[in-house]
C-alpha positions as CSV (number, residue, x, y, z in Angstrom):
1,M,96.7,135.6,97.0
2,T,99.0,135.1,93.9
3,Y,100.7,132.1,95.6
4,R,97.4,130.5,96.5
5,L,96.1,131.0,93.0
6,S,99.2,129.6,91.4
7,R,99.2,126.6,93.7
8,A,95.5,126.0,93.0
9,S,96.3,126.3,89.3
10,A,99.1,123.7,89.6
11,V,96.8,121.3,91.4
12,A,94.1,121.8,88.7
13,V,96.6,121.1,85.9
14,S,98.0,118.0,87.7
15,I,94.5,116.7,88.2
16,A,93.6,117.2,84.6
17,A,96.9,115.6,83.4
18,C,96.4,112.5,85.6
19,A,92.8,112.1,84.5
20,A,93.9,112.4,80.8
21,V,96.7,109.9,81.3
22,A,94.4,107.4,83.0
23,A,91.8,107.8,80.3
24,I,94.2,107.4,77.4
25,L,96.0,104.5,78.9
26,G,92.7,102.8,79.7
27,R,91.6,103.2,76.1
28,D,95.0,102.0,74.7
29,V,95.2,99.0,77.0
30,A,91.6,98.0,76.1
31,E,92.6,98.1,72.4
32,G,96.0,96.3,73.0
33,E,98.0,99.2,71.7
34,T,100.5,99.4,74.6
35,L,101.7,95.8,74.5
36,R,104.7,96.3,72.2
37,I,106.2,99.2,74.2
38,D,105.2,97.6,77.5
39,T,107.1,94.4,76.5
40,A,110.2,96.4,75.3
41,I,110.4,98.3,78.6
42,L,110.1,95.2,80.7
43,D,112.8,93.4,78.6
44,A,115.1,96.3,79.0
45,I,114.7,96.4,82.8
46,H,115.1,92.6,83.1
47,R,118.5,92.7,81.4
48,H,119.9,94.6,84.4
49,A,118.5,92.1,87.0
50,S,120.9,91.0,89.8
51,P,120.6,89.2,93.2
52,L,121.1,92.6,95.0
53,L,118.4,94.3,93.0
54,D,116.1,91.3,93.6
55,N,116.3,91.9,97.3
56,V,116.0,95.7,97.1
57,F,112.9,95.6,94.9
58,A,111.4,92.7,96.8
59,F,111.5,94.9,99.9
60,A,110.1,97.8,97.9
61,T,107.2,95.8,96.7
62,F,106.6,94.6,100.3
63,M,106.3,98.2,101.3
64,G,103.6,98.6,98.7
65,G,101.7,95.5,99.9
66,P,101.6,94.4,103.5
67,G,103.8,97.3,104.5
68,V,101.4,99.9,103.1
69,V,98.5,98.4,104.9
70,A,100.4,98.8,108.2
71,V,101.2,102.4,107.3
72,A,97.6,103.1,106.5
73,V,96.3,101.7,109.8
74,A,99.0,103.7,111.7
75,L,98.2,106.9,109.9
76,V,94.4,106.7,110.5
77,A,95.1,105.9,114.2
78,Y,97.4,108.9,114.5
79,V,95.0,111.3,112.9
80,F,92.2,109.9,115.0
81,V,94.2,110.6,118.2
82,R,96.2,113.7,117.4
83,G,93.9,115.4,114.8
84,T,90.1,115.0,114.4
85,R,87.9,111.9,114.2
86,R,86.2,113.3,111.1
87,E,89.5,113.7,109.2
88,A,90.6,110.2,110.2
89,A,87.3,108.9,108.8
90,I,87.8,110.8,105.6
91,F,91.3,109.3,105.3
92,A,90.0,105.8,105.9
93,I,87.1,106.3,103.4
94,G,89.6,107.7,100.8
95,M,91.8,104.6,101.1
96,I,88.8,102.2,100.9
97,V,87.4,104.0,97.8
98,A,90.8,103.7,96.1
99,E,91.0,100.0,96.9
100,V,87.4,99.4,95.6
101,L,88.2,101.4,92.4
102,D,91.3,99.3,91.8
103,L,89.3,96.1,92.2
104,V,86.5,97.4,89.9
105,L,88.9,98.5,87.2
106,K,90.8,95.2,87.4
107,E,87.5,93.3,86.7
108,L,86.5,95.7,83.9
109,F,89.8,95.4,82.0
110,D,90.6,91.8,83.0
111,R,94.2,92.2,81.7
112,V,96.6,89.3,82.0
113,R,99.8,89.9,83.9
114,P,103.2,89.7,82.1
115,D,104.7,86.3,81.6
116,L,108.0,87.2,80.1
117,W,110.3,85.3,82.5
118,L,110.2,83.1,85.6
119,R,108.8,85.1,88.5
120,V,106.9,84.8,91.7
121,A,103.3,83.7,91.1
122,V,100.9,86.6,91.6
123,S,97.1,86.2,91.3
124,G,94.6,88.7,90.0
125,E,94.3,91.0,87.0
126,S,97.0,93.4,85.9
127,F,95.4,96.8,85.1
128,P,95.9,99.1,87.0
129,S,98.7,98.3,89.5
130,G,97.2,98.1,92.9
131,H,100.6,98.6,94.6
132,A,101.2,101.8,92.6
133,L,97.6,103.1,93.3
134,A,97.6,102.3,97.0
135,S,101.1,103.6,97.7
136,T,100.3,106.9,95.9
137,V,97.3,107.4,98.1
138,I,98.6,106.2,101.4
139,Y,102.2,107.6,101.3
140,G,100.8,110.7,99.8
141,L,98.5,111.1,102.9
142,V,101.4,110.4,105.2
143,A,103.4,113.2,103.4
144,Y,100.4,115.6,103.7
145,T,100.1,114.9,107.4
146,V,103.8,115.3,108.2
147,A,104.0,118.4,106.0
148,R,101.2,120.0,108.0
149,L,103.1,119.4,111.3
150,W,106.4,120.6,109.9
151,P,105.5,123.1,107.1
152,G,109.1,124.2,106.8
153,H,110.0,120.8,105.3
154,T,107.2,120.4,102.8
155,M,109.4,120.0,99.8
156,L,111.6,117.4,101.5
157,V,108.7,115.4,102.8
158,G,107.0,115.5,99.4
159,A,110.3,114.4,97.7
160,I,110.7,111.5,100.1
161,A,107.1,110.3,99.6
162,A,107.6,110.5,95.8
163,L,110.8,108.5,96.0
164,V,109.0,105.8,98.0
165,V,106.1,105.6,95.6
166,A,108.5,105.5,92.6
167,A,110.5,102.7,94.2
168,I,107.4,100.7,94.8
169,A,106.0,101.3,91.3
170,F,109.3,100.4,89.7
171,S,109.6,97.2,91.8
172,R,106.4,95.9,90.1
173,L,108.2,96.3,86.7
174,Y,111.5,94.8,87.9
175,L,109.7,91.8,89.3
176,G,107.7,91.4,86.1
177,V,104.3,91.3,87.7
178,H,102.9,94.4,86.0
179,W,103.1,96.1,82.6
180,P,104.5,99.7,82.6
181,S,101.1,101.0,81.5
182,D,99.5,99.3,84.6
183,V,101.9,101.2,86.9
184,V,101.6,104.6,85.2
185,A,97.8,104.3,85.3
186,G,97.9,103.2,89.0
187,V,99.9,106.3,90.0
188,A,97.7,108.6,88.0
189,I,94.5,107.1,89.4
190,G,96.0,107.1,92.9
191,Y,96.9,110.8,92.6
192,L,93.3,111.6,91.7
193,C,92.1,109.7,94.8
194,L,94.8,111.3,96.9
195,T,93.9,114.8,95.8
196,A,90.1,114.3,96.3
197,T,90.8,113.0,99.8
198,I,93.1,115.8,100.8
199,L,90.8,118.5,99.4
200,Y,87.9,117.2,101.4
201,A,89.9,116.6,104.5
202,R,91.7,120.0,104.7
203,R,88.8,121.7,106.5
204,F,89.1,119.2,109.4
205,A,93.0,119.1,109.6
206,V,93.8,120.3,113.1
207,Y,96.7,118.6,114.9
208,R,97.7,118.9,118.5
209,K,101.4,119.4,118.9
210,L,103.4,116.4,120.3
């Protein structure tokens, strides 16, 4: 009981923290208060650019774009076959809601992407980072699914998922297509979507062993 209460408390605190971060960043971005520190961070990152890192983070950003779409489809298909149809539907709806929320927020904030150095042309608004948001939700759901099948490796699975999301999020800064505040907000909002999806899906999470 103590463990369950402490875990529930930790989740509640993380939800409140992410909601606060997203709200504060949204306000500050709308008022233009993050531009100076955003620019300083991007400049610092760009000073360490190299051809090797270009390739590494181009792959990372791919895994947060077309790659994460493939992962999402595979995950929903797996849960549909090996788990329950209702849970698969909840996963799919959670992913769609996250994507719609990203598009709505982009339209509301209408923030221009960074233009600090020559980079690959990317269309669309900047806030929040869709790559960061989507990867947090989808790779988070992958980690949740794998951890339920192998509960003894929950910490390892969670750490790997966090590293993947961190690499994708950082790649958006390295490539100069997002401001740091975009990425932080994307992760925070993604975590909220992820948690809501998992909390609702948990009652239907039953997997047949391979």
